[in-house]
PAVODREN-520171 format. One record per residue (C-alpha): z, x, y. Coordinates in steps of 0.05 Angstrom, whole numbers, padded with zeros to 5 digits. Each point is the difference from the previous one (the first is absolute). Example, Ala and Ser with C-alpha at 12.3 -4.5 7.8 and 13.67 -1.06 7.14 Angstrom:
<rs>
{r {00156, 00246, -00090}} {r {-00013, 00027, 00069}} 
</rs>
This chain:
<rs>
{r {01267, 01828, 03231}} {r {-00071, -00021, -00020}} {r {-00046, -00009, -00058}} {r {-00075, 00008, -00008}} {r {-00042, -00060, -00020}} {r {-00075, 00006, -00007}} {r {-00001, 00058, 00049}} {r {00044, -00034, 00052}} {r {00070, 00022, 00019}} {r {00044, -00062, 00001}} {r {00072, 00009, 00026}} {r {00057, -00037, -00033}} {r {00037, -00047, 00046}} {r {00072, 00021, 00010}} {r {00059, -00045, 00016}} {r {00066, 00035, 00013}} {r {-00027, 00062, -00036}} {r {-00020, -00040, -00063}} {r {-00069, -00021, -00021}} {r {-00015, -00072, 00021}} {r {-00003, -00055, -00051}} {r {-00069, -00020, -00026}} {r {-00037, -00061, -00022}} {r {-00022, -00021, -00070}} {r {-00065, -00039, -00006}} {r {-00022, -00032, -00066}} {r {-00074, -00017, -00007}} {r {-00008, -00056, -00051}} {r {-00066, -00019, -00032}} {r {-00023, -00052, -00050}} {r {00057, -00049, 00015}} {r {-00046, -00059, -00014}} {r {00048, -00034, -00049}} {r {00051, -00005, 00055}} {r {-00040, -00029, 00058}} {r {00043, -00049, 00038}} {r {00064, 00025, -00032}} {r {00063, 00032, 00029}} {r {00002, 00076, -00002}} {r {00060, 00045, 00013}} {r {00010, 00075, -00001}} {r {00062, 00043, 00011}} {r {00015, 00074, 00001}} {r {00064, 00025, -00035}} {r {00030, 00069, 00008}} {r {00006, 00031, -00070}} {r {00059, 00043, 00021}} {r {00049, -00058, 00012}} {r {-00037, -00065, -00014}} {r {00002, -00022, 00073}} {r {-00056, -00042, 00027}} {r {-00041, 00036, 00054}} {r {-00040, -00062, 00020}} {r {-00044, -00056, -00024}} {r {-00059, -00041, 00021}} {r {-00025, -00070, -00017}} {r {-00068, -00034, -00001}} {r {00010, -00075, -00001}} {r {-00069, -00014, -00029}} {r {-00048, 00053, -00026}} {r {-00065, -00013, 00038}} {r {-00047, 00053, -00030}} {r {-00007, 00036, -00066}} {r {00006, 00067, 00036}} {r {00054, 00010, 00052}} {r {00052, 00050, 00024}} {r {00074, -00003, 00018}} {r {00046, 00051, 00033}} {r {00074, 00016, 00001}} {r {00032, 00051, 00048}} {r {00061, 00043, -00013}} {r {-00021, 00056, -00048}} {r {00041, 00063, 00008}} {r {-00029, 00071, -00008}} {r {00009, 00023, -00072}} {r {00023, -00069, -00023}} {r {-00020, -00033, -00065}} {r {-00007, -00075, -00008}} {r {-00016, -00057, -00046}} {r {-00052, -00047, 00029}} {r {00012, -00069, -00031}} {r {-00045, -00060, 00012}} {r {-00020, -00067, -00030}} {r {-00046, -00059, 00007}} {r {00030, -00069, -00009}} {r {-00046, -00021, -00056}} {r {00035, -00066, -00016}} {r {00005, -00019, 00073}} {r {00074, -00019, 00003}} {r {00014, 00042, 00061}} {r {00048, 00050, -00034}} {r {-00006, 00060, -00046}} {r {00000, -00013, -00076}} {r {-00005, 00056, -00050}} {r {-00067, 00012, -00035}} {r {-00036, -00033, -00031}} {r {00018, -00059, 00045}} {r {-00018, 00041, 00062}} {r {-00039, 00065, 00004}} {r {00042, 00059, 00021}} {r {-00011, 00075, 00004}} {r {00036, 00065, 00018}} {r {-00031, 00064, 00028}} {r {00035, 00066, 00012}} {r {-00003, 00040, 00064}} {r {00030, 00070, -00002}} {r {00013, 00056, 00051}} {r {-00027, -00037, 00061}} {r {-00030, 00046, 00053}} {r {-00025, -00049, 00052}} {r {-00037, -00066, 00005}} {r {-00021, -00017, -00071}} {r {-00052, -00047, -00030}} {r {00000, -00025, -00072}} {r {-00058, -00035, -00034}} {r {00012, -00057, -00049}} {r {-00052, -00038, -00041}} {r {00022, -00066, -00031}} {r {00016, 00005, -00075}} {r {00038, -00039, -00053}} {r {00020, 00060, -00042}} {r {00056, 00031, 00040}} {r {00047, -00057, 00019}} {r {00072, 00020, 00015}} {r {00060, -00045, 00011}} {r {00018, 00026, 00069}} {r {00063, -00044, 00003}} {r {-00019, -00022, 00071}} {r {00064, -00010, 00039}} {r {00017, -00063, 00038}} {r {-00010, 00002, 00075}} {r {00054, 00030, 00042}} {r {00034, -00025, 00063}} {r {00025, 00052, 00050}} {r {00044, -00012, 00061}} {r {00000, 00054, 00054}} {r {00065, -00005, 00040}} {r {00012, 00033, 00068}} {r {00059, 00005, 00047}} {r {00053, -00013, -00052}} {r {00050, 00044, 00039}} {r {00057, -00052, -00002}} {r {-00001, 00003, -00076}} {r {00000, 00074, -00016}} {r {00044, 00011, -00062}} {r {00000, -00073, -00018}} {r {-00024, -00037, -00063}} {r {-00070, -00031, 00006}} {r {-00032, -00049, -00049}} {r {-00067, -00036, -00001}} {r {-00030, -00052, -00047}} {r {-00066, -00038, -00007}} {r {00003, -00075, -00014}} {r {-00060, -00041, -00022}} {r {-00008, -00057, 00049}} {r {-00032, -00045, -00052}} {r {00061, -00005, -00046}} {r {00056, 00041, 00031}} {r {00000, 00051, -00057}} {r {00019, 00072, 00016}} {r {-00057, 00049, -00011}} {r {00041, 00063, 00009}} {r {00049, 00037, 00044}} {r {00018, 00069, 00023}} {r {00064, 00032, 00026}} {r {00018, 00059, 00045}} {r {00073, 00018, -00010}} {r {00005, 00036, 00067}} {r {-00053, -00002, 00055}} {r {-00013, 00073, 00016}} {r {-00052, -00004, 00056}} {r {-00015, -00049, 00055}} {r {-00072, -00007, -00024}} {r {-00013, -00010, -00074}} {r {-00041, -00040, -00050}} {r {00016, -00039, -00064}} {r {-00047, -00030, -00052}} {r {00002, -00055, -00052}} {r {-00055, -00011, -00053}} {r {-00021, -00068, -00026}} {r {-00047, -00031, 00052}} {r {-00054, -00047, -00027}} {r {-00068, -00010, 00032}} {r {00004, -00063, 00043}} {r {00075, -00003, -00004}} {r {00047, -00015, 00058}} {r {00071, 00027, 00005}} {r {00063, 00002, 00041}} {r {00023, 00072, 00013}} {r {00077, -00004, 00006}} {r {00041, 00062, 00020}} {r {00066, 00019, 00030}} {r {00043, 00058, 00023}} {r {00074, -00001, -00019}} {r {00027, 00007, 00071}} {r {00073, -00012, -00018}} {r {-00004, 00050, -00057}} {r {00034, -00043, -00054}} {r {-00056, 00013, -00051}} {r {-00024, -00072, -00004}} {r {-00043, -00048, 00041}} {r {00034, -00041, 00054}} {r {-00038, -00050, 00043}} {r {-00017, 00020, 00072}} {r {00033, 00019, 00046}} {r {00046, 00037, -00050}} {r {-00061, 00036, -00030}} {r {-00070, 00005, 00029}} {r {-00052, -00038, -00041}} {r {-00073, -00018, 00011}} {r {-00058, -00037, -00033}} {r {-00074, 00015, 00006}} {r {-00058, -00040, -00029}} {r {-00055, 00029, -00042}} {r {-00058, -00047, -00014}} {r {-00064, 00000, -00039}} {r {00008, 00070, -00029}} {r {-00065, 00038, -00014}} {r {00027, 00065, -00029}} {r {00051, 00053, 00018}} {r {00032, -00024, 00065}} {r {00042, 00034, 00054}} {r {00039, -00035, 00055}} {r {00033, 00034, 00060}} {r {00070, -00018, 00023}} {r {00036, 00024, 00063}} {r {00076, -00011, 00003}} {r {00021, -00059, 00042}} {r {00060, -00045, 00010}} {r {-00039, -00061, 00021}} {r {-00029, -00025, -00066}} {r {00058, -00001, -00049}} {r {-00006, -00047, -00059}} {r {00052, -00019, -00052}} {r {-00041, 00021, -00061}} {r {00055, -00024, -00048}} {r {-00006, 00064, -00041}} {r {00015, -00018, -00073}} {r {00067, 00029, -00022}} {r {-00028, 00016, -00070}} {r {-00050, 00056, 00009}} {r {-00061, 00003, -00045}} {r {00008, 00075, -00007}} {r {00067, 00035, 00012}} {r {00053, 00046, -00028}} {r {00050, -00033, -00046}} {r {00050, 00055, -00013}} {r {00029, 00057, 00040}} {r {-00003, 00048, -00060}} {r {-00064, 00040, -00009}} {r {-00035, -00009, -00068}} {r {-00011, 00063, -00040}} {r {-00070, -00019, -00025}} {r {-00059, -00043, 00018}} {r {00000, -00066, -00037}} {r {-00039, -00065, 00000}} {r {00041, -00055, -00033}} {r {-00020, -00062, -00037}} {r {-00007, -00060, 00045}} {r {00050, -00057, -00004}} {r {-00006, -00055, -00018}} {r {-00057, 00012, -00049}} {r {-00035, -00047, -00015}} {r {00006, -00029, 00069}} {r {-00019, -00059, 00044}} {r {-00010, 00001, 00058}} {r {00028, 00069, 00021}} {r {00028, 00063, -00031}} {r {00037, 00062, 00023}} {r {-00024, 00071, -00011}} {r {00049, 00058, 00007}} {r {-00012, 00074, 00005}} {r {00036, 00066, 00014}} {r {-00018, 00059, 00044}} {r {00038, 00066, -00007}} {r {-00033, 00026, 00063}} {r {-00041, -00026, 00058}} {r {-00072, -00016, -00019}} {r {-00057, -00045, 00019}} {r {00006, -00059, -00049}} {r {-00056, -00046, -00021}} {r {00014, -00060, -00045}} {r {-00061, -00039, -00021}} {r {-00012, -00061, -00044}} {r {-00062, -00004, -00044}} {r {-00028, -00053, -00046}} {r {-00012, 00016, -00073}} {r {-00072, 00021, 00016}} {r {00024, 00053, 00049}} {r {-00018, -00037, 00064}} {r {00049, 00011, 00056}} {r {00037, -00065, 00016}} {r {00050, 00021, 00054}} {r {00032, 00061, 00031}} {r {00075, -00011, 00005}} {r {00019, 00065, 00032}} {r {-00035, 00057, 00035}} {r {00047, 00041, 00043}} {r {00041, 00064, 00002}} {r {00071, -00015, -00023}} {r {00064, 00039, -00002}} {r {00036, 00017, -00065}} {r {00036, -00060, -00029}} {r {-00005, -00061, -00044}} {r {-00047, -00055, 00023}} {r {-00023, -00070, -00017}} {r {-00057, -00045, 00020}} {r {-00023, -00069, -00018}} {r {-00068, -00024, -00024}} {r {-00011, -00074, 00012}} {r {-00062, -00008, -00042}} {r {-00049, 00004, 00059}} {r {-00060, 00045, 00005}} {r {-00017, 00043, 00061}} {r {-00033, -00060, 00034}} {r {00061, -00045, -00009}} {r {-00031, -00041, -00057}} {r {00044, -00017, -00061}} {r {-00024, 00035, -00062}} {r {-00010, -00030, -00069}} {r {00050, 00004, -00057}} {r {-00008, 00061, -00044}} {r {00017, 00072, -00012}} {r {00002, 00047, 00060}} {r {00013, 00075, 00009}} {r {00040, 00032, 00055}} {r {-00008, 00074, 00016}} {r {00043, 00047, 00042}} {r {-00024, 00065, 00031}} {r {00048, 00047, 00035}} {r {-00024, 00071, 00010}} {r {-00022, 00025, -00069}} {r {00040, -00055, -00036}} {r {-00038, -00061, -00027}} {r {00024, -00055, -00045}} {r {-00027, -00067, -00022}} {r {00033, -00061, -00031}} {r {-00020, -00070, -00023}} {r {00024, -00067, 00025}} {r {-00016, -00072, -00019}} {r {-00010, -00057, 00048}} {r {00009, -00069, -00031}} {r {-00012, -00067, 00034}} 
</rs>
């Protein structure tokens, strides 16, 4: 298979009979207002909303520069989201606090370059997601068919950032992810496999449990773990899960319920129902629409769930009194409600 470009015959690369993935390059010009500022860009698959990849420039050094992201698939269509940290706080804020844009890329047929000239007319709230932690596990043979859970804990204050659960380990090598990392943050990564099969955490050596350290985060981060029996740690897994099924019956409809108590201080509980398995995202926003914290971002089985918001933002700082919004996304279902924090 080949294509003609300017009189040359250029063969497509083939991997396993499929066309190889390609690179996206974005050439940016006129970025003078953002010299010295943080810049981030990510590529999102329009078909399922999954993130293909992202890149980060810690400090824009020149008005004209280029960035690249690999992973484009032949025939794929993508959103290219990017922003400059205009207010210099190190995280994304919706326009007009920061400057953010979206470009469309459709029907990819190879390495692709887009041109972008700085403007202030086409800002888009790209809802930049928090950074994601991924753990790649290998050699988990002793735990096939067992429950596995992992959570991230902020070392600065002991607060839980998020957790994920695998009801039954299906392969010896697998990966899990938890969103919520903050730039510069340091975390304990606590995880266990339910070796005795009783459905709850028991300290080693009844179950196998480990802790890894994650320090000075600078973006999406991946750690590798190979199964061992030499480094068990009693991670004292909390018996009350932040996200978990509350009833054995399956709800008939999606529902996001009013938080309780409301008003609240210092914490409140948010409940929701899933009639079928979906990826669930629960996010807290301030009244201006700025994202404050992501409380859940994981695929969950059908059931009734609850989670707790303790009035902290995604960096672990306590937020001010006032009206906040919480939003649930599950497949095509979305719902938003209001809650009031009083101090």
